[in-house]
Backbone bond lengths (Angstrom), bond angles and torsions (degrees), N, CA, C in turn:
res aa  C-N    CA-C-N  psi(-1)  N-CA   C-N-CA  omega(-1)  CA-C   N-CA-C  phi
1 M - - - 1.427 - - 1.541 107.93 -
2 V 1.286 116.85 -42.76 1.467 117.72 178.23 1.513 114.94 -60.91
3 K 1.253 116.12 -40.97 1.591 121.88 -178.50 1.455 103.35 -67.18
4 E 1.378 122.88 -42.53 1.396 119.77 -176.87 1.544 113.95 -71.80
5 A 1.342 115.62 -27.13 1.414 120.56 178.99 1.564 106.77 -71.86
6 I 1.377 118.88 -40.12 1.488 120.19 177.02 1.571 110.85 -63.98
7 T 1.297 112.66 -43.57 1.470 118.72 178.26 1.542 109.56 -59.30
8 Q 1.288 122.91 -45.38 1.480 126.00 -177.55 1.510 107.18 -69.24
9 A 1.299 121.16 -37.13 1.521 121.74 179.37 1.394 115.52 -75.29
10 E 1.401 114.94 -11.79 1.502 121.34 179.78 1.521 111.41 53.40
11 I 1.393 111.96 49.18 1.521 118.83 174.83 1.436 107.59 -116.86
12 T 1.328 114.70 162.85 1.465 119.60 174.89 1.484 107.02 -117.04
13 V 1.352 112.82 127.82 1.523 116.40 179.98 1.497 105.54 -144.38
14 E 1.319 114.50 166.75 1.464 122.49 174.48 1.545 104.92 -93.55
15 L 1.187 117.45 115.57 1.522 126.58 179.13 1.552 111.17 -89.08
16 L 1.293 118.76 112.35 1.364 124.48 177.79 1.509 110.02 -102.70
17 Q 1.354 117.96 131.65 1.438 115.52 -178.28 1.527 107.52 -123.53
18 Y 1.251 119.23 140.58 1.449 126.49 -175.35 1.512 108.94 -123.22
19 P 1.362 115.57 112.59 1.512 118.56 178.38 1.575 108.82 -72.88
20 I 1.287 117.49 128.63 1.317 125.33 -176.31 1.592 109.27 -97.16
21 W 1.210 112.69 -68.31 1.634 119.25 174.39 1.545 101.51 -135.10
22 V 1.331 110.98 115.48 1.482 115.90 167.02 1.405 112.11 -98.58
23 F 1.318 119.35 137.15 1.440 125.21 -172.64 1.578 100.39 -80.33
24 W 1.381 117.83 94.54 1.499 121.82 -178.30 1.408 111.69 -69.72
25 R 1.245 124.40 -18.14 1.512 117.87 178.90 1.509 112.96 -120.01
26 A 1.343 111.68 24.50 1.549 118.59 -174.73 1.595 106.07 -116.10
27 P 1.315 120.63 168.59 1.408 128.36 -178.32 1.495 106.91 -58.07
28 L 1.352 118.17 -33.32 1.445 114.15 -176.58 1.557 113.97 -57.16
29 F 1.361 112.39 -42.40 1.558 116.83 177.48 1.576 110.29 -61.33
30 I 1.265 110.93 -45.77 1.527 116.62 -176.56 1.466 113.30 -60.82
31 L 1.395 117.03 -25.03 1.422 119.58 178.19 1.520 115.01 -87.64
32 L 1.316 114.50 -10.41 1.485 121.00 179.64 1.527 106.40 -70.16
33 K 1.337 114.25 128.34 1.451 123.04 -178.97 1.550 108.73 -100.91
34 L 1.291 122.36 153.96 1.447 120.97 177.83 1.506 111.54 -69.69
35 N 1.326 120.14 -23.65 1.420 125.35 175.66 1.493 109.63 -65.80
36 D 1.346 116.88 -33.72 1.492 118.20 177.33 1.538 115.03 -64.02
37 I 1.332 119.80 -20.72 1.372 122.16 -173.28 1.607 112.96 -126.23
38 K 1.405 114.18 3.42 1.503 115.69 -179.03 1.487 112.44 -58.97
39 A 1.341 117.76 -32.18 1.508 115.98 -171.92 1.422 109.70 -95.59
40 A 1.357 118.71 11.50 1.467 124.91 -179.27 1.532 113.14 -66.08
41 Y 1.329 115.42 145.25 1.466 119.35 177.69 1.505 105.08 -138.53
42 R 1.400 112.42 162.28 1.466 116.00 176.74 1.449 115.10 -95.03
43 L 1.275 118.44 141.97 1.476 120.20 174.38 1.586 106.12 -109.17
44 S 1.336 114.24 142.22 1.547 116.47 179.40 1.434 108.70 -76.93
45 V 1.295 111.39 133.00 1.512 119.83 173.87 1.545 114.45 -107.31
46 K 1.310 116.13 12.62 1.440 121.62 -171.60 1.562 109.32 -51.63
47 T 1.250 114.08 -40.98 1.477 115.73 -174.91 1.590 116.36 -65.23
48 V 1.451 108.42 -22.35 1.461 115.21 -175.12 1.574 107.56 -120.22
49 Q 1.263 119.06 14.86 1.557 126.71 -170.59 1.573 104.29 -57.87
50 E 1.292 120.44 -46.50 1.510 119.29 -178.68 1.467 111.07 -68.50
51 K 1.277 125.38 -37.12 1.398 125.02 173.40 1.500 113.60 -63.67
52 K 1.327 116.42 -40.05 1.420 121.55 173.97 1.580 111.31 -59.33
53 N 1.232 117.89 -52.15 1.450 123.14 176.80 1.454 109.45 -51.91
54 Q 1.372 121.21 -53.92 1.351 123.26 177.83 1.585 116.32 -53.88
55 A 1.320 111.98 -43.27 1.495 110.81 177.32 1.452 118.22 -68.12
56 I 1.347 114.03 -30.15 1.486 118.60 176.87 1.538 107.61 -70.74
57 A 1.373 115.70 -43.40 1.453 116.60 -175.80 1.656 110.07 -63.69
58 A 1.414 114.92 -19.50 1.478 114.68 -176.52 1.536 110.05 -73.93
59 Y 1.342 122.51 -2.79 1.429 125.38 -175.88 1.501 110.19 -127.59
60 P 1.373 117.29 57.27 1.437 115.28 -177.66 1.602 117.94 -65.36
61 S 1.285 119.60 -24.82 1.524 119.80 173.61 1.450 109.82 -61.72
62 Q 1.283 122.22 -39.95 1.524 124.02 -178.91 1.459 109.68 -70.40
63 I 1.439 119.66 -39.63 1.417 123.16 -178.67 1.589 112.88 -60.52
64 K 1.307 114.74 -30.71 1.514 119.96 -177.30 1.523 109.86 -64.61
65 T 1.307 117.52 -28.01 1.550 122.54 -174.92 1.474 111.03 -84.51
66 L 1.344 124.49 -11.36 1.352 123.65 -172.07 1.640 110.53 -75.94
67 P 1.281 114.81 154.48 1.483 116.64 175.56 1.536 111.58 -64.68
68 S 1.263 113.45 154.06 1.508 120.84 -176.11 1.580 108.83 -59.48
69 G 1.323 115.74 127.33 1.377 121.80 178.13 1.482 115.48 92.74
70 F 1.360 119.32 -16.80 1.386 117.37 -173.19 1.511 111.29 -70.62
71 I 1.328 124.09 -34.32 1.390 120.44 179.10 1.395 116.13 -66.40
72 N 1.347 118.16 -30.24 1.521 119.50 174.31 1.498 112.27 -67.45
73 R 1.266 116.49 -36.92 1.440 118.73 174.06 1.522 113.63 -66.40
74 F 1.351 115.55 -40.00 1.439 121.01 175.53 1.574 113.55 -63.43
75 L 1.276 116.91 -33.39 1.374 121.91 178.40 1.569 114.09 -93.43
76 N 1.326 113.12 9.59 1.448 120.98 175.46 1.534 112.01 60.55
77 L 1.343 112.54 40.37 1.508 121.56 179.22 1.498 112.23 -97.63
78 S 1.351 115.31 -14.32 1.504 115.81 -176.41 1.522 108.28 -132.50
């Protein structure tokens, strides 16, 4: 929807995407191509790391379903 709105508005912007939860074992991940993420880069979240930790901790039922070690990487612990 965002890309379509940008196209319709005929504007040029830098579009940043932030993966929240990727379904690692679902078809969505299988469809992800390396070309889709080859230009990806990391943004530092150090200034908001504690808020990020609190937000993640607010959803314990979702955390239980994640692959082993994933949450540590998401929290920048590994």
